[in-house]
C-alpha positions as CSV (number, residue, x, y, z in Angstrom):
1,X,47.1,27.6,-38.0
2,X,48.2,25.6,-35.1
3,X,49.3,26.6,-31.5
4,X,51.7,25.6,-28.5
5,X,48.5,24.0,-27.0
6,X,48.0,22.1,-29.7
7,X,51.6,20.5,-29.6
8,X,51.6,19.6,-25.6
9,X,47.5,17.9,-26.2
10,X,48.9,15.9,-28.5
11,X,52.0,15.1,-26.5
12,X,49.8,14.3,-23.0
13,X,47.5,12.7,-24.9
14,X,50.0,10.4,-26.1
15,X,51.5,9.4,-22.5
16,X,50.8,6.0,-21.6
17,X,47.3,6.0,-19.2
18,X,46.0,9.0,-20.4
19,X,43.0,8.7,-22.3
20,X,40.5,11.1,-22.7
21,X,38.7,11.2,-19.2
22,X,42.3,11.9,-17.6
23,X,43.6,14.2,-19.9
24,X,40.8,16.4,-19.2
25,X,41.6,16.0,-15.2
26,X,45.0,17.3,-16.2
27,X,43.9,20.4,-18.5
28,X,40.7,21.8,-16.0
29,X,43.7,20.9,-13.1
30,X,46.8,23.0,-15.0
31,X,44.6,25.2,-16.8
32,X,46.4,24.2,-20.1
33,X,47.8,21.2,-21.6
34,X,51.2,22.7,-21.7
35,X,51.1,23.0,-17.8
36,X,49.8,19.6,-17.2
37,X,53.0,18.6,-19.1
38,X,55.5,20.6,-17.6
39,X,54.4,20.2,-14.0
40,X,51.9,16.9,-13.2
41,X,54.9,14.9,-12.5
42,X,55.4,17.3,-9.9
43,X,52.5,18.2,-8.4
44,X,50.1,15.2,-9.5
45,X,49.0,14.6,-5.8
46,X,46.3,17.4,-5.9
47,X,44.5,15.7,-8.5
48,X,42.2,12.5,-7.1
49,X,42.8,9.6,-9.1
50,X,45.7,10.0,-10.2
51,X,48.9,7.9,-9.1
52,X,52.7,8.4,-10.1
53,X,52.6,5.2,-11.9
54,X,49.6,7.0,-13.6
55,X,51.2,10.5,-15.1
56,X,54.7,8.8,-14.8
57,X,55.0,9.1,-18.6
58,X,54.3,12.5,-18.7
59,X,57.0,14.3,-20.3
60,X,58.7,11.6,-22.6
61,X,60.7,13.9,-25.2
62,X,59.8,11.2,-27.4
63,X,55.9,12.1,-27.3
64,X,56.7,15.7,-27.9
65,X,58.8,14.9,-31.2
66,X,55.9,12.7,-32.1
67,X,53.9,15.6,-32.1
68,X,56.0,17.8,-33.6
69,X,55.5,15.0,-36.5
70,X,51.4,14.9,-36.1
71,X,51.7,19.3,-36.7
72,X,53.4,18.2,-40.2
73,X,51.8,16.0,-40.9
74,X,48.1,17.6,-40.0
75,X,49.3,20.3,-42.1
76,X,50.4,19.1,-44.9
77,X,47.1,17.3,-44.9
78,X,44.8,20.5,-44.4
79,X,43.4,18.9,-40.8
80,X,41.9,20.9,-38.4
81,X,42.8,19.9,-34.9
82,X,39.7,20.2,-32.3
83,X,40.3,20.0,-28.5
84,X,37.7,19.7,-26.4
85,X,39.3,21.3,-23.6
86,X,39.4,24.9,-25.3
87,X,35.0,23.9,-26.8
88,X,36.1,22.5,-30.6
89,X,34.1,19.6,-30.3
90,X,30.8,19.3,-31.6
91,X,28.2,20.8,-29.3
92,X,26.1,17.6,-28.9
93,X,29.5,15.6,-28.3
94,X,30.9,18.0,-25.6
95,X,28.4,17.0,-23.7
96,X,29.6,13.0,-23.3
97,X,31.6,12.7,-20.6
98,X,33.9,10.2,-22.1
99,X,34.3,12.9,-25.5
100,X,37.7,12.4,-27.3
101,X,40.2,15.1,-26.0
102,X,41.3,15.4,-29.9
103,X,38.9,15.2,-32.4
104,X,41.0,15.9,-35.7
105,X,39.2,17.0,-38.8
106,X,38.7,17.3,-42.9
107,X,36.0,19.0,-44.8
108,X,33.3,21.0,-43.5
109,X,30.8,21.1,-40.7
110,X,28.4,22.8,-39.3
111,X,27.4,22.7,-35.6
112,X,24.4,24.5,-36.4
113,X,22.2,22.1,-38.7
114,X,20.6,19.5,-36.7
115,X,22.1,15.7,-36.8
116,X,21.3,12.2,-37.3
117,X,23.4,9.7,-37.2
118,X,22.3,6.3,-38.9
119,X,24.4,3.1,-38.2
120,X,23.8,-0.6,-39.4
121,X,25.2,-4.3,-40.8
122,X,28.0,-4.3,-42.7
123,X,25.3,-7.1,-44.8
124,X,23.0,-5.3,-45.2
125,X,19.9,-6.9,-46.7
126,X,17.7,-5.3,-49.6
127,X,15.0,-4.3,-46.7
128,X,17.4,-2.2,-45.2
129,X,18.7,-0.7,-48.6
130,X,15.1,0.1,-49.5
131,X,14.7,1.8,-45.8
132,X,17.3,4.2,-46.6
133,X,16.3,4.9,-49.9
134,X,12.8,5.8,-49.0
135,X,14.5,7.4,-45.7
136,X,16.5,9.7,-47.6
137,X,13.8,10.5,-50.5
138,X,11.7,11.9,-48.0
139,X,14.0,14.1,-46.2
140,X,16.0,15.3,-48.9
141,X,14.8,18.8,-48.8
142,X,15.5,18.9,-45.2
143,X,18.4,20.7,-43.3
144,X,20.4,18.1,-41.6
145,X,23.7,16.5,-41.4
146,X,24.0,12.4,-41.4
147,X,26.5,11.0,-39.6
148,X,27.6,7.5,-40.0
149,X,31.2,5.3,-39.6
150,X,31.9,5.1,-43.5
151,X,31.9,1.0,-43.4
152,X,30.7,-0.9,-46.2
153,X,26.8,-1.9,-45.7
154,X,24.3,0.4,-44.7
155,X,27.1,2.9,-43.3
156,X,28.1,3.6,-47.1
157,X,24.8,3.6,-48.2
158,X,24.1,6.1,-46.0
159,X,26.7,8.5,-47.0
160,X,26.2,7.6,-50.8
161,X,22.1,8.5,-50.2
162,X,23.2,11.4,-48.3
163,X,25.2,12.4,-51.5
164,X,22.1,11.4,-53.8
165,X,20.1,13.9,-52.5
166,X,22.4,17.0,-51.2
167,X,22.4,16.1,-47.8
168,X,25.7,17.0,-46.0
169,X,27.0,13.6,-44.8
170,X,29.8,13.4,-42.1
171,X,32.1,9.7,-41.6
172,X,33.6,9.0,-38.2
173,X,36.7,6.9,-38.6
174,X,37.9,4.3,-36.8
175,X,42.0,5.1,-37.7
176,X,44.2,7.7,-38.5
177,X,44.5,10.2,-41.5
178,X,47.4,8.2,-43.1
179,X,44.7,5.6,-44.5
180,X,41.2,5.0,-45.6
181,X,39.0,1.9,-44.3
182,X,37.9,0.1,-45.9
183,X,39.9,1.0,-48.8
184,X,37.3,0.8,-51.6
185,X,35.4,3.6,-49.6
186,X,38.3,6.1,-50.5
187,X,36.6,7.8,-53.7
188,X,33.1,7.7,-51.2
189,X,35.8,9.8,-48.6
190,X,36.8,12.5,-51.1
191,X,33.1,13.0,-52.2
192,X,32.1,13.6,-49.2
193,X,34.7,16.6,-48.9
194,X,33.9,17.7,-52.1
195,X,30.3,17.9,-51.5
196,X,30.9,20.0,-48.4
197,X,30.6,17.3,-46.0
198,X,33.2,16.1,-43.1
199,X,35.7,13.4,-41.9
200,X,36.3,13.0,-38.2
201,X,38.8,10.8,-36.1
202,X,40.2,10.9,-32.8
203,X,43.2,8.9,-33.6
204,X,46.4,9.7,-34.7
205,X,48.2,8.8,-38.1
206,X,50.0,6.1,-36.1
207,X,46.9,4.7,-35.3
208,X,45.3,1.4,-37.6
209,X,42.1,0.2,-38.0
210,X,42.5,-2.5,-34.8
211,X,39.0,-3.9,-33.8
212,X,39.0,-1.8,-30.6
213,X,39.2,0.9,-32.2
214,X,35.8,0.4,-34.0
215,X,33.5,0.7,-30.8
216,X,35.3,3.5,-29.3
217,X,34.5,5.4,-33.1
218,X,30.7,4.0,-32.4
219,X,30.8,6.3,-29.2
220,X,31.3,9.6,-31.2
221,X,29.2,8.6,-34.0
222,X,26.1,8.1,-31.0
223,X,27.2,11.9,-29.5
224,X,27.2,13.7,-32.0
225,X,23.7,13.5,-32.6
226,X,20.6,13.7,-30.8
227,X,19.4,10.9,-32.3
228,X,20.5,7.3,-33.2
229,X,18.6,5.1,-36.3
230,X,19.7,1.5,-36.1
231,X,18.8,0.1,-39.5
232,X,19.9,-3.7,-39.6
233,X,22.2,-5.0,-36.9
234,X,22.7,-9.3,-35.7
235,X,22.9,-10.1,-32.6
236,X,26.1,-8.7,-31.3
237,X,26.4,-6.3,-33.7
238,X,28.6,-3.1,-33.4
239,X,26.0,-1.2,-34.2
240,X,24.2,-2.4,-30.6
241,X,27.5,-0.8,-29.2
242,X,26.3,2.4,-30.6
243,X,23.0,2.2,-30.1
244,X,24.0,1.6,-26.1
245,X,26.2,5.0,-25.8
246,X,23.5,6.6,-27.5
247,X,21.2,5.4,-23.9
248,X,24.2,6.5,-22.1
249,X,23.8,9.7,-23.7
250,X,20.2,9.7,-22.8
251,X,19.9,10.4,-26.8
252,X,17.0,9.0,-29.0
253,X,17.6,5.4,-30.4
254,X,14.9,4.0,-33.2
255,X,15.6,0.8,-34.7
256,X,13.6,-0.8,-37.7
257,X,12.4,-4.1,-36.5
258,X,12.0,-7.3,-39.1
259,X,11.1,-10.6,-39.3
260,X,12.4,-12.6,-36.0
261,X,14.0,-15.5,-38.1
262,X,16.0,-12.9,-40.0
263,X,19.4,-12.6,-38.8
264,X,20.1,-9.3,-39.5
265,X,16.8,-7.5,-38.0
266,X,17.5,-10.0,-34.5
267,X,19.9,-7.4,-32.7
268,X,17.3,-4.1,-34.0
269,X,14.4,-6.4,-32.4
270,X,16.2,-7.4,-29.4
271,X,17.2,-3.3,-29.0
272,X,13.1,-3.1,-29.3
273,X,12.1,-5.8,-26.9
274,X,14.7,-4.8,-24.2
275,X,13.2,-0.9,-24.4
276,X,16.9,0.6,-25.6
277,X,14.9,1.6,-28.9
278,X,11.6,2.8,-29.9
279,X,10.5,0.4,-33.1
280,X,10.3,2.6,-36.6
281,X,6.9,1.6,-37.3
282,X,6.6,4.4,-40.8
283,X,8.6,6.6,-42.3
284,X,5.9,9.6,-41.4
285,X,6.0,8.4,-37.8
286,X,9.9,9.0,-37.8
287,X,9.8,11.4,-39.9
288,X,7.7,13.6,-36.5
289,X,9.9,12.4,-33.9
290,X,12.5,13.9,-35.2
291,X,11.0,17.0,-35.8
292,X,12.6,17.0,-39.2
293,X,9.3,18.0,-41.4
294,X,6.1,16.9,-42.6
295,X,6.9,14.9,-46.1
296,X,4.7,16.6,-48.6
297,X,5.1,13.2,-50.8
298,X,2.7,10.1,-50.2
299,X,4.3,6.7,-50.8
300,X,2.9,3.5,-50.6
301,X,5.4,1.2,-51.3
302,X,7.0,-0.8,-48.8
303,X,6.8,1.5,-45.1
304,X,3.5,3.0,-46.3
305,X,2.9,6.1,-44.4
306,X,-0.6,6.3,-44.6
307,X,-2.9,6.3,-41.2
308,X,-4.2,3.1,-39.9
309,X,-6.9,3.0,-37.8
310,X,-5.7,0.5,-34.9
311,X,-8.5,-1.3,-32.6
312,X,-7.2,-1.9,-29.4
313,X,-8.1,-4.9,-27.3
314,X,-9.3,-4.3,-23.3
315,X,-5.9,-4.4,-22.1
316,X,-4.0,-2.5,-24.7
317,X,-7.1,0.2,-24.5
318,X,-6.5,0.2,-20.6
319,X,-2.7,0.6,-20.5
320,X,-3.0,3.3,-23.2
321,X,-5.4,5.1,-21.5
322,X,-3.6,5.7,-18.0
323,X,-0.3,6.4,-20.5
324,X,-2.3,9.0,-22.1
325,X,-3.9,10.9,-18.8
326,X,-0.1,10.9,-17.6
327,X,2.3,11.9,-19.6
328,X,5.6,10.8,-19.3
329,X,4.3,8.3,-16.6
330,X,6.9,6.1,-15.1
331,X,6.6,2.3,-14.9
332,X,6.4,2.4,-11.2
333,X,3.3,4.6,-10.9
334,X,2.1,2.7,-13.5
335,X,2.1,-0.6,-11.5
336,X,0.5,1.4,-9.1
337,X,-1.8,3.5,-10.3
338,X,-3.0,0.1,-12.7
339,X,-2.3,-2.3,-9.8
340,X,-1.3,-4.9,-12.7
341,X,2.7,-6.4,-11.8
342,X,5.2,-5.5,-14.0
343,X,5.5,-9.1,-15.8
344,X,2.1,-8.2,-16.9
345,X,2.2,-4.4,-18.2
346,X,5.5,-4.4,-19.8
347,X,4.1,-6.7,-22.4
348,X,1.0,-4.2,-23.5
349,X,3.4,-1.3,-23.7
350,X,5.8,-2.7,-26.3
351,X,2.2,-4.3,-28.4
352,X,1.6,0.0,-28.1
353,X,5.1,0.5,-28.9
354,X,4.9,-1.9,-32.3
355,X,1.3,-0.5,-32.8
356,X,2.6,3.3,-32.9
357,X,0.4,4.3,-30.1
358,X,2.6,4.7,-26.7
359,X,6.7,5.8,-27.1
360,X,9.6,4.8,-24.1
361,X,11.9,7.8,-23.1
362,X,14.7,7.1,-20.9
363,X,14.3,6.3,-17.3
364,X,11.7,3.9,-17.9
365,X,8.8,6.2,-18.6
366,X,5.8,6.5,-21.4
367,X,3.7,9.0,-23.3
368,X,0.9,8.4,-25.3
369,X,1.6,9.1,-29.7
């Protein structure tokens, strides 16, 4: 089940100062993990950016012994070991420059299916819960995999709604497979596997759910999907970091706006204000953007999908016409064509986004919807 390459990859990644990026440099330079393990200390000078202190721990027999024990743990617990340099990672995650060198996996993951990452606060409100219920109700017949982090609150709701609606779901953990954190979600993790879902982690069985691991975990959640939805989050919430990673990877980000007085909506509102996320106006629009399908059932509930005839102001119509006539126009070009300053254009664009008339793209570009 496992090869010599798995053994040396685990040992190499366990070395001090060898993170995911340096690991990838080494295996590309030496061809594989075994050669990197055996030859780096003698030949490190041929790799840019590596000094002796950085490679001094490579070849330490303690790490090789740990790797042997880790392989036994993985075999006992039916864990698949995905190596980035062998092309084992989910395809979209593999595109990220800081993708994990090793990704441990339990369960089934179909890389051909569309993925959608959905994250949010542990302190979910009825507003966020209603949105998730309605969203999964409308997409229950779609062929996609939901991705989240198995935390309490929004993550838990995402996995549970997926299971209830027969949608495959994948959870990314912030610790090794020797535990499940929070322990309240152990049964949920087992249910995910029973329903042909998957659990992923970059952490080996020695790693506990330390605080810094959760931010690190969030980049995998963002990297696995072409789009991320932030349901609810406060200022500085962990989901903001997931959105930031998604932006860095040039992936789509959507945020559920809310009242400015609602703590768990303030992070989403701020992402929208900074043009780091597109606002979710209706579930119909969101599903269309994601390319999942057009809902068959009409919903006249909290998140109405009915078409609304929106009357734009003179300034809004003026800016909208330029964006409509010039698809993917940049802010600089918009300033030049309209003769208006950026501080006068940006508030109008934000209004148009909230009205569902304009969508922001990476690089401060805009398209009419």
